VOPAGU-2260 file (C-alpha; in pm, 1 decimal, decimal comma):
REM VOPAGU-2260
SITE   aa  ch    i         X         Y         Z
SITE  MET   A    0    6422,2    8446,8   11629,1
SITE  VAL   A    1    6070,3    8329,2   11559,1
SITE  ALA   A    2    5830,6    8555,3   11744,1
SITE  HIS   A    3    5463,8    8496,9   11820,4
SITE  THR   A    4    5349,4    8567,3   11465,3
SITE  GLU   A    5    5023,6    8431,3   11333,0
SITE  LEU   A    6    5042,7    8230,4   11011,4
SITE  PRO   A    7    4851,6    8373,9   10712,7
SITE  ALA   A    8    4481,2    8355,7   10788,2
SITE  GLN   A    9    4384,5    8268,9   10432,4
SITE  VAL   A   10    4596,4    7950,6   10428,2
SITE  PRO   A   11    4490,9    7671,4   10669,1
SITE  HIS   A   12    4772,4    7555,0   10895,9
SITE  GLU   A   13    4739,2    7194,7   10787,4
SITE  LYS   A   14    4787,3    7288,4   10422,4
SITE  ILE   A   15    5096,1    7491,6   10503,0
SITE  LEU   A   16    5242,0    7207,0   10704,8
SITE  ASN   A   17    5176,6    6954,0   10430,4
SITE  ASN   A   18    5263,2    7147,1   10116,3
SITE  LYS   A   19    5516,5    7019,5    9866,8
SITE  HIS   A   20    5777,1    7270,7    9978,0
SITE  PHE   A   21    5792,7    7107,2   10319,5
SITE  GLU   A   22    5835,5    6759,5   10177,4
SITE  ARG   A   23    6089,9    6872,5    9919,8
SITE  CYS   A   24    6311,4    7071,6   10154,6
SITE  ASN   A   25    6301,2    6817,2   10438,6
SITE  ASN   A   26    6311,7    6500,4   10224,9
SITE  GLU   A   27    6055,0    6328,6   10442,0
SITE  LYS   A   28    5758,1    6113,4   10353,5
SITE  THR   A   29    5439,5    6209,4   10532,5
SITE  PRO   A   30    5133,1    5983,5   10542,2
SITE  VAL   A   31    4833,6    6181,9   10425,0
SITE  ASN   A   32    4474,9    6101,0   10510,1
SITE  SER   A   33    4175,3    6154,7   10286,8
SITE  ALA   A   34    4111,7    6499,6   10433,0
SITE  GLY   A   35    4450,5    6622,2   10319,9
SITE  GLY   A   36    4602,7    6631,3   10669,3
SITE  THR   A   37    4879,9    6419,4   10813,2
SITE  LYS   A   38    4806,9    6125,1   11036,1
SITE  GLY   A   39    5008,2    5924,3   11282,2
SITE  LYS   A   40    5361,6    6050,7   11339,5
SITE  VAL   A   41    5605,3    6243,6   11124,8
SITE  HIS   A   42    5971,7    6164,3   11184,1
SITE  HIS   A   43    6228,3    6434,3   11118,4
SITE  GLN   A   44    6597,7    6430,7   11042,3
SITE  ASN   A   45    6696,8    6535,9   11392,9
SITE  GLY   A   46    6526,5    6235,3   11549,6
SITE  THR   A   47    6227,9    6418,8   11695,8
SITE  THR   A   48    5872,7    6309,7   11634,6
SITE  ILE   A   49    5569,8    6523,9   11561,1
SITE  SER   A   50    5233,9    6379,2   11652,8
SITE  THR   A   51    4954,0    6500,4   11428,0
SITE  GLN   A   52    4583,8    6515,4   11489,8
SITE  ASN   A   53    4316,8    6648,6   11256,0
SITE  GLY   A   54    4584,0    6770,3   11018,7
SITE  TYR   A   55    4751,3    6996,1   11278,3
SITE  ALA   A   56    5107,7    6941,7   11390,5
SITE  SER   A   57    5150,8    6976,4   11764,2
SITE  PRO   A   58    5497,5    7038,3   11916,1
SITE  GLY   A   59    5534,4    6658,5   11932,5
SITE  TYR   A   60    5724,5    6547,7   12236,8
SITE  GLU   A   61    5656,8    6178,0   12212,1
SITE  ASN   A   62    5810,7    5952,6   12476,3
SITE  SER   A   63    5917,9    6255,5   12679,3
SITE  ASN   A   64    5993,3    6023,1   12970,1
SITE  VAL   A   65    6270,5    5868,5   12761,1
SITE  PRO   A   66    6515,8    6159,9   12720,5
SITE  ASN   A   67    6761,8    5979,6   12493,6
SITE  LYS   A   68    6499,4    5946,8   12220,3
SITE  LYS   A   69    6586,7    6298,6   12105,2
SITE  LYS   A   70    6896,6    6359,0   11897,9
SITE  ILE   A   71    7036,3    6708,7   11921,5
SITE  HIS   A   72    7337,6    6699,6   11691,4
SITE  GLN   A   73    7264,0    6889,7   11373,2
SITE  LYS   A   74    7440,1    6849,2   11041,7
SITE  GLU   A   75    7543,2    7203,7   10959,1
SITE  GLU   A   76    7615,7    7298,5   10601,7
SITE  GLU   A   77    7974,3    7412,6   10554,8
SITE  CYS   A   78    8073,5    7723,4   10365,1
SITE  SER   A   79    8213,0    7638,5   10020,9
SITE  ILE   A   80    8566,1    7740,4    9926,3
SITE  PHE   A   81    8423,4    7960,7    9649,8
SITE  VAL   A   82    8202,4    8157,5    9890,4
SITE  ALA   A   83    8473,6    8174,8   10157,8
SITE  PHE   A   84    8726,5    8313,8    9908,0
SITE  PHE   A   85    8500,2    8593,9    9790,2
SITE  THR   A   86    8389,1    8671,2   10145,4
SITE  PHE   A   87    8747,0    8729,2   10258,7
SITE  LEU   A   88    8815,3    8917,7    9937,1
SITE  SER   A   89    8515,4    9148,0    9997,4
SITE  TYR   A   90    8623,2    9235,7   10350,1
SITE  GLY   A   91    8982,0    9273,0   10234,3
SITE  VAL   A   92    8879,6    9524,2    9969,2
SITE  LEU   A   93    8669,8    9718,6   10221,6
SITE  LEU   A   94    8958,9    9735,6   10468,2
SITE  LEU   A   95    9207,5    9832,5   10196,0
SITE  VAL   A   96    8984,3   10111,0   10066,8
SITE  GLY   A   97    8931,5   10226,8   10425,7
SITE  HIS   A   98    9305,9   10250,2   10488,3
SITE  ILE   A   99    9359,4   10444,0   10165,3
SITE  LYS   A  100    9076,9   10686,7   10244,8
SITE  GLU   A  101    9201,5   10748,7   10598,5
SITE  PHE   A  102    9557,8   10793,6   10478,9
SITE  PHE   A  103    9450,7   11090,2   10267,6
SITE  SER   A  104    9160,6   11225,6   10475,7
SITE  ARG   A  105    9327,3   11171,3   10814,6
SITE  ALA   A  106    9004,0   11057,8   10980,9
SITE  THR   A  107    9060,3   11041,0   11354,1
SITE  THR   A  108    8882,4   11005,2   11683,2
SITE  LYS   A  109    9121,0   11232,9   11868,2
SITE  GLU   A  110    8951,5   11390,1   12167,6
SITE  LYS   A  111    8931,6   11768,4   12191,0
SITE  ASN   A  112    9017,2   11981,6   12494,2
SITE  ARG   A  113    9180,4   11685,6   12668,7
SITE  GLU   A  114    9538,9   11813,1   12692,9
SITE  GLY   A  115    9727,7   11638,4   12970,0
SITE  TYR   A  116    9482,1   11348,6   12993,0
SITE  VAL   A  117    9534,5   10992,3   12881,1
SITE  PRO   A  118    9321,9   10927,1   12567,2
SITE  LEU   A  119    8994,4   10760,5   12650,6
SITE  TYR   A  120    8964,8   10597,8   12307,0
SITE  ILE   A  121    9213,1   10439,1   12068,3
SITE  GLY   A  122    9156,6   10571,1   11716,0
SITE  PHE   A  123    9195,0   10241,5   11533,1
SITE  GLU   A  124    8934,5   10067,0   11750,8
SITE  SER   A  125    8657,6   10234,0   11551,8
SITE  PHE   A  126    8820,0   10171,9   11212,4
SITE  TYR   A  127    8584,2    9883,7   11133,0
SITE  THR   A  128    8283,3   10089,4   11241,1
SITE  ARG   A  129    8383,2   10384,7   11022,6
SITE  ASN   A  130    8474,4   10193,7   10709,1
SITE  VAL   A  131    8269,5    9871,4   10704,9
SITE  TYR   A  132    7976,5    9891,7   10944,4
SITE  ARG   A  133    7891,1   10250,9   10848,7
SITE  ARG   A  134    7817,0   10147,9   10490,9
SITE  ILE   A  135    7539,0    9909,3   10593,9
SITE  GLN   A  136    7439,6   10044,8   10935,6
SITE  ASP   A  137    7087,1   10114,6   10811,8
SITE  CYS   A  138    7025,8    9739,5   10859,1
SITE  TRP   A  139    7057,5    9776,5   11238,4
SITE  ASN   A  140    6947,2   10001,0   11525,5
SITE  ARG   A  141    6616,2   10081,6   11360,6
SITE  THR   A  142    6375,1   10303,8   11552,2
SITE  ILE   A  143    6066,2   10102,5   11647,7
SITE  CYS   A  144    5758,6   10277,7   11787,0
SITE  SER   A  145    5538,2    9980,9   11884,7
SITE  VAL   A  146    5538,0    9668,0   12096,7
SITE  PRO   A  147    5726,2    9369,2   11947,5
SITE  GLY   A  148    5416,9    9179,6   11838,1
SITE  ALA   A  149    5340,9    8994,5   11514,7
SITE  GLU   A  150    5383,6    9328,8   11336,7
SITE  ILE   A  151    5596,4    9628,8   11430,7
SITE  ASP   A  152    5586,5    9998,0   11337,9
SITE  LEU   A  153    5917,5   10116,5   11197,7
SITE  MET   A  154    6014,1   10484,5   11167,7
SITE  GLU   A  155    6155,5   10543,0   10820,4
SITE  ARG   A  156    6494,1   10714,5   10799,5
SITE  TYR   A  157    6754,3   10815,9   10544,2
SITE  THR   A  158    7116,1   10928,0   10538,1
SITE  PRO   A  159    7233,8   11244,1   10360,1
SITE  ASP   A  160    7604,5   11173,6   10420,5
SITE  TYR   A  161    7667,4   10807,3   10330,1
SITE  GLY   A  162    7580,7   10660,1   10666,5
SITE  TRP   A  163    7752,2   10903,3   10901,7
SITE  THR   A  164    7418,2   11029,5   11031,8
SITE  MET   A  165    7061,2   10903,0   11004,2
SITE  LYS   A  166    6755,8   11129,3   10983,0
SITE  LEU   A  167    6388,1   11043,8   11026,5
SITE  THR   A  168    6141,0   11121,0   10748,3
SITE  GLY   A  169    5836,1   11113,4   10975,7
SITE  LYS   A  170    5683,7   10816,3   10790,9
SITE  ILE   A  171    5582,9   10498,2   10975,0
SITE  ILE   A  172    5630,9   10161,2   10800,5
SITE  LYS   A  173    5439,2    9852,5   10917,8
SITE  CYS   A  174    5660,6    9542,6   10904,3
SITE  ILE   A  175    5638,3    9173,7   10989,4
SITE  ASN   A  176    5835,1    9096,4   11305,0
SITE  ALA   A  177    6071,2    8802,3   11250,6
SITE  GLY   A  178    6345,3    8905,0   11493,8
SITE  SER   A  179    6207,1    8928,4   11846,9
SITE  TYR   A  180    6254,7    8736,7   12171,0
SITE  ASN   A  181    5884,6    8791,4   12241,8
SITE  TYR   A  182    5835,3    8420,8   12174,4
SITE  LEU   A  183    5478,4    8384,7   12300,7
SITE  GLY   A  184    5355,0    8736,8   12230,6
SITE  PHE   A  185    5298,4    8844,6   12592,4
SITE  ALA   A  186    5473,2    9181,4   12541,5
SITE  GLU   A  187    5142,1    9349,3   12460,1
SITE  ASN   A  188    4988,2    9688,4   12530,3
SITE  LYS   A  189    4645,2    9534,9   12578,5
SITE  GLY   A  190    4501,0    9214,6   12716,3
SITE  PRO   A  191    4508,5    9038,3   13055,8
SITE  CYS   A  192    4881,2    9091,5   13122,1
SITE  HIS   A  193    4857,5    9462,8   13048,8
SITE  ASP   A  194    4543,9    9505,7   13259,1
SITE  ALA   A  195    4688,8    9316,4   13557,0
SITE  ALA   A  196    5016,0    9513,1   13545,6
SITE  GLU   A  197    4824,6    9842,3   13521,9
SITE  HIS   A  198    4612,2    9751,3   13824,1
SITE  THR   A  199    4921,1    9656,2   14026,1
SITE  THR   A  200    5090,7    9984,6   13935,3
SITE  LYS   A  201    4794,0   10179,0   14073,2
SITE  GLU   A  202    4766,1    9964,9   14386,3
SITE  VAL   A  203    5131,2    9907,2   14482,1
SITE  GLY   A  204    5340,1   10152,1   14279,4
SITE  ILE   A  205    5632,9   10102,5   14048,0
SITE  THR   A  206    5919,0   10038,7   14290,9
SITE  THR   A  207    6010,8    9958,9   14649,9
SITE  SER   A  208    6338,9   10157,5   14629,2
SITE  SER   A  209    6503,3    9892,2   14842,1
SITE  PRO   A  210    6687,3    9558,8   14811,2
SITE  ARG   A  211    6505,5    9237,4   14897,3
SITE  MET   A  212    6716,0    9189,5   15212,1
SITE  GLU   A  213    6593,6    9516,7   15362,7
SITE  LEU   A  214    6246,4    9653,6   15280,8
SITE  GLY   A  215    6211,2    9538,3   14920,1
SITE  THR   A  216    6023,8    9211,5   14965,2
SITE  LEU   A  217    5649,7    9240,7   14900,2
SITE  GLU   A  218    5377,7    8978,4   14894,5
SITE  ILE   A  219    5378,3    8986,5   14513,7
SITE  HIS   A  220    5743,4    8874,5   14512,2
SITE  ARG   A  221    5660,5    8575,1   14730,8
SITE  GLU   A  222    5362,5    8494,8   14507,6
SITE  LEU   A  223    5587,3    8501,8   14200,3
SITE  GLU   A  224    5844,7    8272,4   14355,8
SITE  GLN   A  225    5579,5    8021,9   14460,4
SITE  LEU   A  226    5446,1    8019,2   14104,5
SITE  VAL   A  227    5797,0    7962,9   13963,8
SITE  ILE   A  228    5840,3    7668,8   14204,3
SITE  GLU   A  229    5515,1    7515,2   14080,9
SITE  PHE   A  230    5593,2    7584,5   13714,8
SITE  LEU   A  231    5939,8    7426,5   13725,2
SITE  GLY   A  232    5865,6    7147,2   13972,1
SITE  VAL   A  233    6152,2    7238,0   14206,3
SITE  GLU   A  234    6191,1    7274,0   14583,2
SITE  ASP   A  235    6253,8    7648,3   14593,1
SITE  ALA   A  236    6325,9    7951,1   14375,1
SITE  ILE   A  237    6448,1    8307,6   14403,9
SITE  THR   A  238    6383,9    8596,4   14163,4
SITE  PHE   A  239    6587,7    8902,2   14066,7
SITE  GLY   A  240    6513,7    9230,4   13893,2
SITE  MET   A  241    6765,5    9188,2   13608,0
SITE  GLY   A  242    6831,1    8884,9   13390,0
SITE  PHE   A  243    7196,3    8960,2   13310,0
SITE  ALA   A  244    7274,2    9018,4   13678,0
SITE  THR   A  245    7115,6    8684,6   13769,1
SITE  ASN   A  246    7422,1    8511,6   13625,0
SITE  VAL   A  247    7684,2    8776,8   13694,3
SITE  LEU   A  248    7604,4    8831,7   14062,6
SITE  ASN   A  249    7503,9    8478,9   14166,1
SITE  LEU   A  250    7783,0    8266,7   14020,5
SITE  PRO   A  251    8041,8    8439,1   14248,7
SITE  SER   A  252    7819,1    8342,5   14543,0
SITE  LEU   A  253    7837,9    7976,4   14443,9
SITE  LEU   A  254    8201,0    7945,3   14331,5
SITE  ASP   A  255    8547,3    8046,4   14448,8
SITE  PRO   A  256    8909,4    7994,8   14329,9
SITE  SER   A  257    8914,7    7638,2   14462,2
SITE  CYS   A  258    8633,3    7532,7   14227,7
SITE  LEU   A  259    8639,0    7383,0   13878,0
SITE  VAL   A  260    8400,2    7491,8   13602,5
SITE  LEU   A  261    8339,3    7315,9   13270,6
SITE  SER   A  262    8188,2    7580,9   13043,5
SITE  ASP   A  263    8048,9    7546,9   12690,6
SITE  GLU   A  264    8251,9    7754,6   12444,3
SITE  PHE   A  265    7939,2    7940,6   12327,0
SITE  ASN   A  266    7802,1    8033,1   12668,4
SITE  HIS   A  267    7646,8    8378,6   12708,6
SITE  ALA   A  268    7853,9    8681,6   12813,9
SITE  SER   A  269    7671,5    8699,2   13147,6
SITE  LEU   A  270    7787,2    8346,1   13232,8
SITE  ILE   A  271    8143,2    8420,9   13126,3
SITE  LEU   A  272    8154,6    8742,5   13331,1
SITE  GLY   A  273    8007,7    8571,0   13636,9
SITE  LEU   A  274    8264,2    8290,9   13614,6
SITE  ARG   A  275    8548,3    8541,2   13583,6
SITE  LEU   A  276    8429,8    8731,8   13890,0
SITE  SER   A  277    8412,8    8408,0   14089,1
SITE  GLY   A  278    8782,7    8336,9   14034,8
SITE  ALA   A  279    8712,0    7969,9   13963,8
SITE  THR   A  280    8928,5    7769,9   13723,0
SITE  VAL   A  281    8737,7    7743,0   13394,6
SITE  LYS   A  282    8787,2    7466,9   13136,6
SITE  VAL   A  283    8609,9    7535,9   12807,0
SITE  PHE   A  284    8473,7    7239,5   12610,9
SITE  ARG   A  285    8356,8    7225,9   12249,6
SITE  HIS   A  286    8002,7    7340,8   12188,1
SITE  ASN   A  287    7745,8    7082,6   12295,5
SITE  ASN   A  288    8008,6    6807,1   12277,9
SITE  SER   A  289    7956,5    6565,3   12564,8
SITE  GLU   A  290    8260,7    6358,5   12467,5
SITE  ASP   A  291    8493,9    6659,2   12486,3
SITE  LEU   A  292    8330,2    6761,6   12814,2
SITE  GLU   A  293    8384,5    6420,3   12970,4
SITE  LYS   A  294    8745,1    6405,2   12853,7
SITE  LYS   A  295    8836,8    6747,4   12996,8
SITE  LEU   A  296    8642,6    6688,1   13317,8
SITE  ARG   A  297    8815,1    6354,1   13376,8
SITE  GLU   A  298    9161,0    6504,0   13316,7
SITE  ALA   A  299    9090,4    6799,6   13546,0
SITE  LEU   A  300    8963,9    6576,2   13826,1
SITE  ILE   A  301    9267,6    6349,3   13799,8
SITE  CYS   A  302    9522,8    6632,5   13796,6
SITE  GLY   A  303    9350,9    6845,2   14060,2
SITE  HIS   A  304    9407,1    7218,6   14104,9
SITE  PRO   A  305    9676,8    7340,3   13858,2
SITE  ARG   A  306    9877,7    7515,7   14133,5
SITE  THR   A  307    9832,4    7303,0   14442,6
SITE  HIS   A  308    9733,3    6973,1   14271,6
SITE  ARG   A  309    9484,4    6924,0   14552,7
SITE  PRO   A  310    9132,2    6793,9   14487,8
SITE  TRP   A  311    8876,9    7049,9   14375,6
SITE  LYS   A  312    8639,1    7186,9   14635,6
SITE  LYS   A  313    8354,5    7142,0   14386,2
SITE  ALA   A  314    8310,6    7095,0   14012,3
SITE  ILE   A  315    8023,6    7231,8   13807,4
SITE  ILE   A  316    7912,1    7201,6   13443,2
SITE  VAL   A  317    7765,2    7523,3   13299,3
SITE  VAL   A  318    7552,8    7510,8   12981,8
SITE  GLU   A  319    7256,0    7686,0   12821,0
SITE  GLY   A  320    6919,0    7541,0   12721,5
SITE  ILE   A  321    6900,7    7715,8   12383,6
SITE  TYR   A  322    7201,2    7907,4   12254,0
SITE  SER   A  323    7079,6    8247,5   12137,7
SITE  MET   A  324    7332,5    8288,9   11855,1
SITE  GLU   A  325    7359,2    7928,8   11731,4
SITE  GLY   A  326    6998,3    7814,5   11769,9
SITE  SER   A  327    7113,4    7481,6   11913,7
SITE  ILE   A  328    6952,5    7291,6   12201,7
SITE  CYS   A  329    7187,5    7154,6   12465,3
SITE  ASP   A  330    7250,4    6781,3   12495,9
SITE  LEU   A  331    7095,5    6772,7   12841,8
SITE  PRO   A  332    7055,4    6391,4   12882,9
SITE  ASN   A  333    7427,3    6333,5   12823,4
SITE  PHE   A  334    7523,6    6624,5   13049,5
SITE  VAL   A  335    7306,2    6477,0   13325,2
SITE  ARG   A  336    7471,8    6137,1   13268,6
SITE  ILE   A  337    7820,6    6287,7   13297,9
SITE  LYS   A  338    7719,9    6490,8   13600,6
SITE  LYS   A  339    7601,8    6175,7   13779,0
SITE  LYS   A  340    7904,3    5972,2   13674,6
SITE  TYR   A  341    8160,4    6220,9   13808,0
SITE  LYS   A  342    7953,0    6355,4   14102,1
SITE  THR   A  343    7959,8    6715,3   13979,4
SITE  TYR   A  344    7694,7    6987,5   13974,7
SITE  LEU   A  345    7497,8    7099,6   13669,2
SITE  TYR   A  346    7401,5    7464,8   13600,7
SITE  VAL   A  347    7157,0    7518,7   13311,7
SITE  ASP   A  348    7079,4    7867,5   13178,7
SITE  GLU   A  349    6722,0    7849,4   13045,5
SITE  ALA   A  350    6701,9    8214,9   12938,8
SITE  HIS   A  351    6587,3    8132,2   12583,9
SITE  SER   A  352    6427,0    7794,2   12643,3
SITE  ILE   A  353    6195,8    7861,1   12938,2
SITE  GLY   A  354    5846,2    7920,5   12806,4
SITE  ALA   A  355    5955,6    7855,3   12448,1
SITE  LEU   A  356    6044,2    7484,7   12457,4
SITE  GLY   A  357    5881,3    7169,6   12584,8
SITE  PRO   A  358    5520,0    7048,8   12571,6
SITE  ASN   A  359    5435,2    7258,3   12878,1
SITE  GLY   A  360    5674,1    7546,3   12808,1
SITE  GLY   A  361    5901,9    7428,2   13087,8
SITE  GLY   A  362    6224,1    7471,7   12891,0
SITE  VAL   A  363    6488,1    7219,6   12793,5
SITE  VAL   A  364    6423,8    7013,1   13107,9
SITE  ASP   A  365    6061,4    6974,8   13000,4
SITE  TYR   A  366    6164,9    6920,2   12636,4
SITE  TYR   A  367    6372,3    6611,3   12720,6
SITE  GLY   A  368    6144,6    6492,5   13000,1
SITE  VAL   A  369    6428,4    6511,0   13251,5
SITE  ASP   A  370    6345,0    6514,0   13621,9
SITE  PRO   A  371    6396,1    6875,9   13742,1
SITE  LYS   A  372    6586,2    6741,5   14043,0
SITE  GLU   A  373    6855,2    6608,7   13806,8
SITE  VAL   A  374    6956,3    6968,7   13729,5
SITE  ASP   A  375    7114,2    7117,9   14041,0
SITE  ILE   A  376    7078,7    7483,4   13940,4
SITE  GLN   A  377    6817,4    7608,5   13694,3
SITE  MET   A  378    6855,7    7968,6   13586,6
SITE  GLY   A  379    6624,0    8160,8   13355,8
SITE  THR   A  380    6502,8    8505,9   13261,8
SITE  PHE   A  381    6160,2    8663,7   13228,3
SITE  THR   A  382    6264,5    8892,5   12943,2
SITE  LYS   A  383    6174,6    8657,2   12658,1
SITE  SER   A  384    5869,9    8432,6   12673,4
SITE  PHE   A  385    5707,5    8622,8   12959,6
SITE  GLY   A  386    5742,9    8969,4   12804,4
SITE  ALA   A  387    5882,3    9121,3   13124,7
SITE  ALA   A  388    6220,0    9168,1   13296,2
SITE  GLY   A  389    6433,4    8997,0   13557,8
SITE  GLY   A  390    6544,6    8641,7   13620,2
SITE  TYR   A  391    6531,1    8348,1   13860,1
SITE  ILE   A  392    6739,5    8068,2   14004,3
SITE  ALA   A  393    6568,4    7746,1   14108,6
SITE  GLY   A  394    6689,4    7436,3   14288,5
SITE  SER   A  395    6706,9    7289,2   14636,5
SITE  LYS   A  396    6604,3    7479,8   14949,0
SITE  ASP   A  397    6964,1    7479,3   15074,3
SITE  LEU   A  398    7082,4    7641,3   14750,6
SITE  ILE   A  399    6815,7    7913,6   14753,4
SITE  ASN   A  400    6859,2    7989,4   15124,2
SITE  HIS   A  401    7230,4    8030,4   15061,1
SITE  LEU   A  402    7165,6    8278,9   14780,0
SITE  ARG   A  403    6913,8    8476,0   14986,6
SITE  VAL   A  404    7187,4    8579,5   15228,8
SITE  THR   A  405    7498,1    8587,4   15005,2
SITE  SER   A  406    7390,4    8703,1   14657,9
SITE  HIS   A  407    7484,7    9061,6   14574,8
SITE  ALA   A  408    7175,6    9079,4   14353,8
SITE  GLN   A  409    6970,3    9013,3   14668,0
SITE  ILE   A  410    7163,5    9235,0   14907,3
SITE  TYR   A  411    7245,6    9545,9   14702,6
SITE  ALA   A  412    7019,7    9560,8   14394,3
SITE  SER   A  413    6666,0    9699,6   14409,8
SITE  SER   A  414    6391,4    9440,0   14409,7
SITE  MET   A  415    6180,4    9365,0   14105,5
SITE  SER   A  416    5922,5    9628,3   14015,8
SITE  PRO   A  417    5572,6    9513,8   14130,1
SITE  PRO   A  418    5401,4    9564,6   13789,0
SITE  VAL   A  419    5681,1    9364,2   13625,5
SITE  ALA   A  420    5627,5    9085,3   13878,0
SITE  GLN   A  421    5254,8    9094,4   13801,6
SITE  GLN   A  422    5323,8    9071,6   13426,8
SITE  ILE   A  423    5523,5    8754,4   13490,0
SITE  ILE   A  424    5261,3    8605,8   13721,4
SITE  THR   A  425    4983,7    8660,4   13467,3
SITE  SER   A  426    5177,3    8533,5   13162,9
SITE  MET   A  427    5310,2    8230,4   13353,1
SITE  SER   A  428    4960,5    8149,5   13479,9
SITE  ILE   A  429    4833,4    8156,7   13120,6
SITE  ILE   A  430    5114,1    7923,3   13007,5
SITE  MET   A  431    5034,7    7684,4   13294,0
SITE  GLY   A  432    4665,6    7683,2   13202,2
SITE  LYS   A  433    4554,1    7851,0   13524,5
SITE  LYS   A  434    4409,9    8140,4   13322,1
SITE  GLY   A  435    4311,0    8208,9   12964,9
SITE  SER   A  436    4100,8    7900,6   12881,6
SITE  GLY   A  437    4368,9    7723,2   12677,8
SITE  GLU   A  438    4537,9    8041,4   12552,4
SITE  GLY   A  439    4876,2    7926,0   12682,9
SITE  GLU   A  440    4859,5    7592,7   12499,6
SITE  ARG   A  441    4749,4    7771,3   12181,9
SITE  ARG   A  442    5049,2    8005,7   12196,6
SITE  LEU   A  443    5291,5    7719,4   12260,6
SITE  ASN   A  444    5153,0    7526,8   11963,2
SITE  GLN   A  445    5162,0    7840,7   11748,7
SITE  LEU   A  446    5529,5    7897,0   11830,3
SITE  ALA   A  447    5613,4    7532,3   11750,3
SITE  ARG   A  448    5435,0    7554,6   11413,4
SITE  ASN   A  449    5592,9    7891,5   11328,8
SITE  THR   A  450    5937,7    7756,3   11413,9
SITE  LYS   A  451    5913,5    7455,2   11185,0
SITE  TYR   A  452    5741,2    7647,2   10906,0
SITE  PHE   A  453    5992,9    7932,8   10905,6
SITE  ARG   A  454    6296,0    7702,5   10917,6
SITE  ARG   A  455    6180,3    7485,2   10628,2
SITE  ARG   A  456    6070,3    7773,8   10409,6
SITE  VAL   A  457    6403,0    7954,7   10457,2
SITE  LYS   A  458    6589,9    7633,4   10375,8
SITE  TYR   A  459    6376,8    7585,8   10065,5
SITE  MET   A  460    6469,5    7939,7    9954,2
SITE  GLY   A  461    6834,0    7831,5    9954,9
SITE  PHE   A  462    6962,9    7986,8   10276,3
SITE  ILE   A  463    7198,0    7812,2   10516,0
SITE  VAL   A  464    7022,0    7771,5   10850,9
SITE  TYR   A  465    7182,2    7650,2   11173,2
SITE  GLY   A  466    7039,4    7511,9   11495,3
SITE  ASN   A  467    6792,1    7251,1   11609,1
SITE  GLU   A  468    6465,1    7195,4   11423,1
SITE  ASP   A  469    6266,4    7272,5   11740,4
SITE  SER   A  470    6460,0    7585,6   11835,5
SITE  PRO   A  471    6277,6    7919,1   11789,4
SITE  VAL   A  472    6618,0    8084,7   11743,4
SITE  VAL   A  473    6686,4    8052,8   11369,3
SITE  PRO   A  474    7031,9    8175,1   11257,5
SITE  VAL   A  475    7036,0    8246,8   10882,5
SITE  ILE   A  476    7397,3    8255,5   10765,1
SITE  LEU   A  477    7496,2    8542,2   10533,1
SITE  TYR   A  478    7856,7    8579,0   10419,7
SITE  LEU   A  479    7910,5    8866,4   10178,1
SITE  PRO   A  480    7859,0    9215,0   10326,3
SITE  ALA   A  481    7680,0    9332,0   10012,4
SITE  VAL   A  482    7432,5    9042,1   10043,7
SITE  THR   A  483    7376,5    9133,0   10408,8
SITE  ALA   A  484    7270,4    9483,7   10310,3
């Protein structure tokens, strides 16, 4: 993930964006003016256009009122047979050695002092962790002792027993942060967001200790929801204290066993869990494939419910704005077209796209220039671009009023912490230009430049990179476990 990381100060942005590496790795011809900067428009392989002024590349959402101008399908480099063979061979050797070692050493996860009880764990379930992951576990779960800004402070550690345990040395290492969801850099321990949240903590406290339906609704919650309505351009919105629960506890309030769901195969676990709890019939379509979606939707509507063969009570398409593991941007214009054609509903999870995509930071809806009313249910979280916690659902007044009285996240869960709500209000106001004197626009442009720069430089280095050119989620594909370490 490309975080809010400043480009090197000693190299002007326009020179970085126009160096030979960019042209070589992207195979594009860029008109250059006498000052060394680009002029006019730069067209990229994925069909998007970057408008350039004074040598700087802005996010470039030309003709945003014509959604179909953007092409989202990416040509992904396939793994060669040579690499695939040695990848499987490497894991095969690791598993074989693990079996041999455990045959002689009798490594087990048998629980002690549990006579008469059913085992809580199955020994083989942790076989991969013991014999493969343990060897390279130092690459993950690092102890960080700073905010996730452009740089992070890492606590150095070592292992005296080949990865079974990790011990701290007491040394702090300063590292560049290239793997954070803090897209716009608002997760700070100083600045306007920090100061506003601190003031709210002193004035209001840290919790209401009550659900929204009882005594948990404060004026700051209403203020936040009004700001979300203005930011997204919708009729109404409702907020929740946890992003994951926004999907899990609200989808069962909208669906039941008589409903049909068309779900992208790479949807987030929170969406999958929420759909399972709802009891609705789920048809999975190929990732971002509008043709496969339309085919399966048409067949399901014709055949009706698989048991009763009666018409569906309602049908809904569930997709994400940006997919957090694939780095792809959803084909929203085609999904809207299909939704209109078959009179279904459309649910878009903007967890990773809200604040990080679009000329105004309005997510994938803003990115394609789609009318917000075309998306029936907009869901998003405040844990990424806004540097806070919680989530929201936005749509029509009827939808939100229904959720206010039926959602378990509204009835049983504690309301959002006031300082967290204030953090979101301040960061969202900066993005919207209400505060900060252009700071929000600067951060959006910085993220767009960082995204394109990082993607092209990694490609130039020879790595296989997936996802859309404009997506701040940049999956770098590594195959061999030794290379990963």
